[in-house]
N, C-alpha and C positions, 0 to 999 in steps of 0.2 A: 449450519446444518447442510444446505444444498451442496455446497462445495465438496463435505464429507462423503455425502452419497452419492457424488459423480466420482470422486477418487475411489472409493470402494467399487464402483461399478465397472472403472475403467482397470482396476487391478482383478476384478473377477475375470473380465474379458481376457486380460493377458494371460491368466492362468488357463482359461477355457481352451484357447489357441494352442498353449504349451501341452495340454492333455492328449495323450496319445492314446487310442482305443483300437484293439484287432478284434475285426469278424471273421468267422470262420463258417464255411458250407461244405457239405460232402466230405465229413469226417476230415477237414484240415487240406482239401483237395484244392480249394480257393482260399484264400487269405486276402482280406481287405484292412487296410491301415488308414484310418479317420481321424481327425485332430476333434477338439472339443466343439467346435463351429460346425461339425459335420464334413469337412470337405474331406476328399478322398486323397490320401496322401501317396499310397502305392496299392497295387494289387499285384499277388503272387499266384501263378498257378502251376500245379503240378503237372509235368508234361506227359504224363500216361493220361490225363482228361483231353489233352488235345488231340482231335481226332476229327475229320471230315465227317464221317457218321455222327457224332455226336455233339455237333454245333447247338442244337437246341438245348441241349443237357449242360452244355457248358454255361452258354447264357442264363440259364436256370440258377445255377451255382454261384454266378456272379452277382446277380440280383440278391438272393439268399444272403451272400456274405455281407453285402454292402446294407441290406436291412438289419443283419445280427449287428453289425457295428454301430449302426444309428441308435438300435435299441439300447445297446450297451453304453453308447454317449448319453443318452437321455437318463439312465440309471444314475451314471457317475455324477452327471449334472444337476440332478434332481436336489440333493441337499444344500449344493451350494448356490443354487439358483432361489431356493426357498429366502436366503439371508439377504437379496436385493429389495431395496424398497420398491413400492408399486411405481408406475411410470407417474411422472406429474401431468395431471391434466391439462388440456389445451384448450384454449378457448374454442366455442363453438366454428366449424369451418376450417380449422388449423389441425396439424398431425403435431404430435408431441416434439419433433424435430423443429419445428418453426415454420413448417413450407405449408402451404396451401392444400388442403384436401382436393383430391382430384373430384373432376365433377361427375356424378353419377351418370350412367349409361342413358341416352335418348330413348323413351318407350316410344316405339312405332308401332303403328295399326299392320296385322297380317296382309300379305300381298292377297289380292283376290284371286281365288281360283280361274284358272284359264277357260274359256268359253269357247264352243265350237263356232265356226264362221255362221254369221246368222242368227245365232242365238241370243236371244234378248236379255237384258240385264233384268233381276229379279227387283220388283217392285217393292217398298214397304206398305206393309197393310195399313190401311186408314179406315175410319169409322167404325162403325157396329157390324154385326153378320150379316145383317138384312141387307144392308147397303152394298154389301160385296157380293152377295148372291143375288143382285137385279138381274131379271132377264134382259138380254139385248133387246132392243126396240127399234123398229125403223124409222125413216125421216119422218114419218107423219103418224100422227095420234091412231091408236087403234080405235075401229067402230064398232059397235056392236050391235 
C-alpha cells in the first residue's frame, strides 16, 4: 500500500513538472510561462512596454503576470492534489522525510534601553508601599 502511494505521488510530480501554465498582465503585454511546480520557464515582454520612463509599470506587469500564472497553476493542480494521500505522520522531532526537525529559535530577553552617562539603573520595587515612602533619616535618631 505504501509503495503504491509513493508511485502515485511520483507520477503526479512528473505530471506537475510537465504541465505548462501561462500567465498574462497588461492585456498580453507581459506573458509568463511556469510549470506545475511554479518555476518560471520564460517571460515575454512586448517591446512597446520597454521604456526608461515606464520601468515601474513594467515591474508591476511582470509581478502581476507571475502571480496570475501561479494562481492558474494552483487551480490546475487542485483536482490532482486532492487525489494524493495525506503525508505519513513522522515521529515527534522528525520531519516526514526522515530528517530531524530544526531546533526552534532561541528566545532571548530584549536589550535594555540605553542610558545617559551617570544615570542610575532602575531598581525593582520591594516591600509594601509604606516602606517605599519612608522619609530619609540622618545618622542619629531624631529627638523630641
